C-alpha positions in Angstrom: -42.2 37.2 -0.8 -40.5 36.1 -4.0 -37.1 37.3 -2.7 -37.5 35.1 0.4 -38.5 32.1 -1.8 -35.4 32.7 -3.9 -33.2 32.7 -0.9 -34.8 29.5 0.4 -34.6 27.8 -3.0 -30.9 28.7 -3.3 -30.2 27.2 0.1 -32.1 24.1 -0.8 -30.2 23.7 -4.0 -26.9 24.1 -2.1 -27.8 21.5 0.4 -28.9 19.1 -2.3 -25.7 19.6 -4.3 -23.4 19.2 -1.3 -25.1 15.9 -0.3 -25.1 14.7 -3.9 -21.4 15.5 -4.4 -20.3 14.0 -1.0 -22.2 10.7 -1.3 -21.5 10.2 -5.0 -17.8 10.7 -4.5 -17.8 8.6 -1.3 -19.6 5.7 -3.1 -17.3 5.8 -6.2 -14.1 6.1 -4.1 -15.0 3.2 -1.8 -16.3 1.0 -4.6 -13.1 1.4 -6.6 -11.0 0.7 -3.5 -13.1 -2.3 -2.6 -13.3 -3.9 -6.1 -10.0 -3.0 -7.7 -7.7 -2.8 -4.7 -9.1 -5.1 -2.0 -11.1 -7.9 -3.6 -9.0 -8.4 -6.8 -5.8 -6.5 -5.7 -5.0 -5.4 -9.2 -1.8 -3.6 -8.0 -0.3 -7.0 -7.2 -2.1 -9.0 -9.8 -1.8 -6.8 -12.9 -3.3 -9.4 -15.3 -6.6 -9.1 -13.5 -7.0 -5.6 -14.9 -8.1 -7.1 -18.3 -11.0 -9.4 -17.2 -12.1 -7.0 -14.5 -12.2 -4.0 -16.9 -14.0 -6.2 -19.5 -16.8 -7.4 -17.1 -17.4 -4.0 -15.5 -17.4 -2.2 -18.9 -20.0 -4.7 -20.2 -22.1 -3.9 -17.2 -21.8 -0.2 -17.8 -22.6 -0.4 -21.5 -25.4 -2.8 -20.9 -27.1 -0.6 -18.3 -26.6 2.5 -20.5 -28.1 0.6 -23.4 -31.1 -0.3 -21.3 -31.7 3.1 -19.6 -30.3 5.6 -22.0 -30.0 4.2 -25.6 -30.1 7.6 -27.1 -26.7 8.5 -25.6 -25.1 5.7 -27.7 -25.8 7.7 -30.9 -24.0 10.9 -29.7 -20.7 11.8 -28.1 -20.8 13.2 -24.6 -18.9 16.5 -24.8 -17.4 18.9 -22.2 -19.1 19.0 -18.9 -22.1 16.9 -20.0 -25.6 17.9 -21.2 -28.4 18.4 -18.7 -31.5 16.2 -19.4 -34.9 17.4 -18.5 -35.0 17.9 -14.7 -36.7 14.9 -13.1 -35.9 12.5 -10.3 -35.8 9.7 -12.8 -33.2 11.4 -15.0 -31.2 12.5 -11.9 -30.9 8.9 -10.7 -30.2 7.7 -14.2 -27.3 10.1 -14.8 -25.7 9.2 -11.4 -26.1 5.4 -11.8 -24.7 5.3 -15.3 -21.9 7.7 -14.3 -21.0 5.5 -11.3 -20.9 2.4 -13.4 -18.6 4.2 -15.9 -16.1 5.3 -13.3 -16.0 2.0 -11.4 -15.5 0.2 -14.8 -12.1 2.0 -15.0 -12.8 5.1 -17.1 -9.8 7.4 -17.0 -12.3 10.3 -16.6 -13.5 12.6 -13.8 -16.9 12.9 -12.1 -17.5 16.5 -13.3 -19.4 15.6 -16.5 -21.6 13.4 -14.3 -22.2 15.7 -11.4 -22.6 18.9 -13.4 -25.9 17.8 -15.1 -27.0 16.0 -11.9 -26.5 19.2 -9.8 -28.0 21.4 -12.4 -31.1 19.1 -12.4 -31.3 19.6 -8.6 -31.5 23.4 -9.3 -34.1 22.8 -12.0 -36.2 20.6 -9.8 -36.1 23.1 -6.9 -36.8 25.9 -9.4 -39.9 24.1 -10.8 -41.1 23.5 -7.2 -40.8 27.1 -6.2 -41.3 29.0 -9.5 -43.2 26.7 -11.8 -44.5 29.6 -13.9 -41.2 31.5 -14.2 -38.7 29.6 -16.5 -36.1 32.4 -16.0 -35.8 31.7 -12.3 -35.8 27.9 -13.0 -32.8 28.5 -15.3 -31.1 30.7 -12.6 -31.4 27.9 -10.0 -30.0 25.4 -12.4 -27.0 27.8 -12.7 -26.9 27.9 -8.8 -26.5 24.1 -8.9 -23.3 24.5 -11.0 -21.9 27.2 -8.7 -22.6 25.1 -5.6 -20.9 22.1 -7.3 -17.7 24.2 -7.9 -17.6 25.1 -4.3 -18.1 21.5 -3.3 -15.4 20.1 -5.6 -12.7 22.3 -4.0 -14.5 22.8 -0.6 -13.9 26.5 -1.2 -16.1 29.6 -1.2 -13.8 31.2 -3.8 -14.2 28.3 -6.1 -18.0 28.9 -6.1 -17.4 32.5 -7.2 -15.1 31.3 -10.0 -18.0 28.9 -10.9 -20.2 32.0 -11.2 -17.9 33.6 -13.7 -17.7 30.4 -15.8 -21.4 29.7 -15.9 -22.4 33.3 -16.7 -20.0 33.3 -19.6 -21.3 29.9 -20.8 -24.9 31.0 -20.6 -24.1 34.4 -21.9 -25.6 36.1 -18.9 -24.6 39.5 -17.4 -23.5 39.7 -13.8 -25.8 41.6 -11.6 -25.8 42.3 -7.8 -28.7 39.9 -7.1 -27.0 37.0 -9.0 -23.7 37.7 -7.2 -25.5 37.6 -3.8 -27.2 34.4 -4.7 -23.9 32.8 -5.8 -22.3 34.0 -2.6 -25.1 32.4 -0.5 -24.9 29.2 -2.6 -21.1 28.9 -2.1 -21.2 29.7 1.6 -24.1 27.2 2.2 -22.4 24.4 0.3 -19.1 24.8 2.2 -21.0 24.9 5.5 -22.9 21.7 4.7 -19.7 19.9 3.7 -18.0 21.0 7.0 -20.5 18.8 8.8 -19.7 15.8 6.6 -16.6 13.6 7.1 -14.7 14.0 3.8 -11.3 14.6 2.3 -10.5 16.9 -0.6 -11.4 15.4 -4.0 -7.8 16.0 -5.3 -5.0 14.9 -3.0 -2.1 17.4 -3.3 1.3 17.3 -1.5 2.1 19.8 1.2 3.0 23.2 -0.4 3.5 26.8 0.4 2.6 30.0 -1.5 6.2 31.2 -1.5 7.5 32.3 -4.9 11.1 31.6 -5.9 12.9 33.0 -8.9 13.2 29.5 -10.4 9.5 29.1 -10.2 8.9 32.4 -12.1 11.2 31.3 -14.9 9.8 27.7 -15.1 6.2 28.8 -15.0 6.5 30.1 -18.6 7.6 26.7 -19.8 4.9 25.0 -17.8 2.2 27.2 -19.5 3.4 26.0 -22.8 3.4 22.4 -21.6 -0.2 22.9 -20.6 -1.1 23.8 -24.1 0.8 20.8 -25.4 -1.3 18.5 -23.1 -4.5 19.8 -24.6 -3.4 19.4 -28.2 -1.9 16.0 -27.3 -5.3 14.8 -26.2 -6.9 16.3 -29.2 -4.6 14.3 -31.4 -5.4 11.1 -29.6 -9.1 11.8 -29.7 -9.0 12.4 -33.5 -7.4 9.0 -34.0 -9.6 7.1 -31.5 -12.8 8.7 -32.8 -12.1 7.2 -36.2 -12.2 3.8 -34.6 -15.4 4.7 -32.7 -17.1 5.8 -35.9 -16.0 2.5 -37.6 -17.7 0.4 -34.9 -20.6 2.8 -34.2 -23.2 0.5 -35.8 -22.1 -2.6 -34.0 -23.9 -4.1 -31.0 -23.4 -2.5 -27.7 -21.6 -5.5 -26.3 -19.1 -5.4 -29.2 -18.4 -1.7 -28.6 -18.0 -2.4 -24.9 -15.5 -5.2 -25.6 -13.4 -3.0 -27.8 -13.5 -0.2 -25.2 -12.5 -2.5 -22.4 -9.7 -4.2 -24.2 -8.1 -0.9 -25.3 -8.4 0.7 -21.9 -7.0 -2.3 -20.0 -4.1 -2.6 -22.3 -3.2 1.0 -21.7 -3.5 0.4 -18.0 -1.1 -2.6 -18.3 1.3 -0.4 -20.3 1.2 2.5 -17.9 0.9 0.9 -14.6 -1.4 1.7 -11.7 -0.6 5.4 -11.6 -2.5 6.0 -14.9 -5.7 4.3 -13.8 -9.0 6.1 -13.1 -9.3 9.8 -12.6 -5.8 10.3 -11.0 -7.0 12.4 -8.1 -5.4 10.0 -5.6 -2.4 9.3 -7.7 -0.7 12.7 -7.6 1.1 12.3 -4.3 2.3 8.7 -5.1 3.5 9.8 -8.5 5.5 12.7 -6.9 7.0 10.3 -4.4 8.1 8.0 -7.2 9.3 10.7 -9.6 13.0 10.6 -8.7 13.0 6.8 -9.3 10.9 7.1 -12.5 13.1 9.8 -13.9 12.5 11.7 -17.2 11.7 8.6 -19.3 9.4 7.0 -16.8 7.4 10.2 -16.1 7.2 11.0 -19.8 5.9 7.5 -20.5 3.2 7.8 -17.8 2.2 11.1 -19.2 1.8 9.8 -22.8 -0.2 6.7 -21.6 -2.4 8.9 -19.3 -3.3 11.2 -22.2 -4.0 8.2 -24.4 -6.2 6.6 -21.6 -8.2 9.8 -21.1 -8.8 10.2 -24.8 -9.6 6.6 -25.3 -12.1 6.7 -22.4 -13.8 9.7 -23.9 -13.8 8.5 -27.5 -15.1 5.0 -26.7 -18.2 6.2 -24.8 -17.3 6.0 -21.1 -19.1 8.7 -19.0 -17.0 11.4 -17.3 -15.1 14.6 -17.8 -11.5 15.4 -18.8 -10.7 18.3 -16.4 -9.7 16.3 -13.3 -7.7 13.7 -15.2 -5.9 16.6 -16.8 -5.0 17.8 -13.4 -3.0 14.6 -12.9 -1.3 15.0 -16.3 -0.5 18.6 -15.3 1.1 17.3 -12.1 3.4 15.0 -14.1 4.6 18.1 -16.0 5.4 19.8 -12.7 7.2 16.6 -11.6 9.3 16.7 -14.7 10.2 20.3 -14.2 11.2 19.6 -10.6 13.7 17.0 -11.8 15.4 19.9 -13.6 14.8 22.7 -11.0 14.2 21.1 -7.6 12.7 24.1 -5.8 9.9 24.8 -8.3 6.7 25.5 -6.3 4.3 22.7 -7.0 1.0 24.6 -6.7 2.2 27.5 -8.9 3.5 25.0 -11.4 0.2 23.1 -11.4 -1.8 26.4 -11.9 0.5 27.3 -14.8 0.0 24.0 -16.6 -3.8 24.2 -16.2 -3.9 27.8 -17.4 -2.0 26.8 -20.5 -4.3 23.8 -21.0 -7.5 25.8 -20.7 -6.2 28.6 -22.9 -5.4 26.1 -25.6 -8.8 24.6 -25.1 -10.5 27.8 -26.2 -9.4 26.7 -29.7 -9.0 23.0 -29.4 -12.5 22.5 -27.7 -11.5 19.3 -26.0 -11.8 19.8 -22.2 -14.9 22.0 -21.9 
C-alpha cells in the first residue's frame, strides 16, 4: 500500500512542479515583455530604464519588507533556502520572486522555483506520509528532480538533477530512489508536452558534429568558464561591502541604491545585458560580428557586474541561468577567432569550467 502511495505522491509532485514552472515562467516572460518592451519600450527609450527600474524595485523591496522581513537580514545564497512547506510560504516565495525578476534583476528563476517546487514535494509528502519525515524529505527531493526536467524539458535533465540533489543531501543512490526519479522526470515531461511552451533558454540551431577546431578551442573555453566564476566572485566581494555599509538603512533607501546601480549598468551595457539573458543569446550571436571583440568583451564584463550587483543588493534569483548567457558570449568570442567552433560543445565547456571553479569559489551554487 505504501509503495502505491509513494508512486501516486511522486506523480502528484511532478504535475505540481510542471504546472508551477510553466505558469511562473509564462507570467514572468509576458510581464517583462508587456511592461519593459511594449508599454515603455525601453529598447527605443533607453532613459526610461532608470525610473522604471527604480519604481519596480521599490515595489519589490516594499513587498518583501512586508511579507518576509527576515530575508532582509540575510543573503540569499545558491539555489535558495526552502521555508517550511505551506501554501502561504509557497505563494510568498513565488510572488516576491516574480516582483524581483520583473523589477529587472539580472538573475534567473532557479533560486525562486527550487524552494517553491521542493515545498510542493514537502506538502504532498505531509499529505501522504505525515508520520514519516524521511519520505517527506524524499518527496521534497523529487520536487527538485522534476524541476530540473521541467527547465530543460528533458528526461535526462531530471536524472542529472537526481545526481545533484543526492550529492547535496548526502544521500546514497538506491534502486527505489532511481525508479522514483525516473517516474518524476517522465511525468514532468509528459505534462509539459500538453502545455504550449517554448524552451526556457533560446539557443541557435546547432548540430552535435565535432570538428578539430572545436576540440582545441574547448580547452580554452573551459578556462574561460573558470574565469567567469572568479570574475563574479570579485564583483560580489566589492558589491557586498557596499551592501554591508547600507544594511541598517531603511528598506526604501536600499531599494533606491539597488535600482540606481542596476539601471546604470543596463544603460552602460545595452539591452542585451538586461534580465536573465535566456532570450538574449540568439540576438547576441547575430550581432557578434558587428560588436567585435571589444563590444562582446564589454557586454561580458557589464553582464557579470549586473549579475553580481543583483545578487549582492538583495534581488531574488539565481546565478546559473544568467551565467549561461555569459558563457554564450565566451563562445561568440571564440567563434570570431575560429568560425566553425560548435556552439553547443563550446557552451558546455564554458559551463563545466564555471561549475568546476565554483566548487572552490562558492558563488553559483
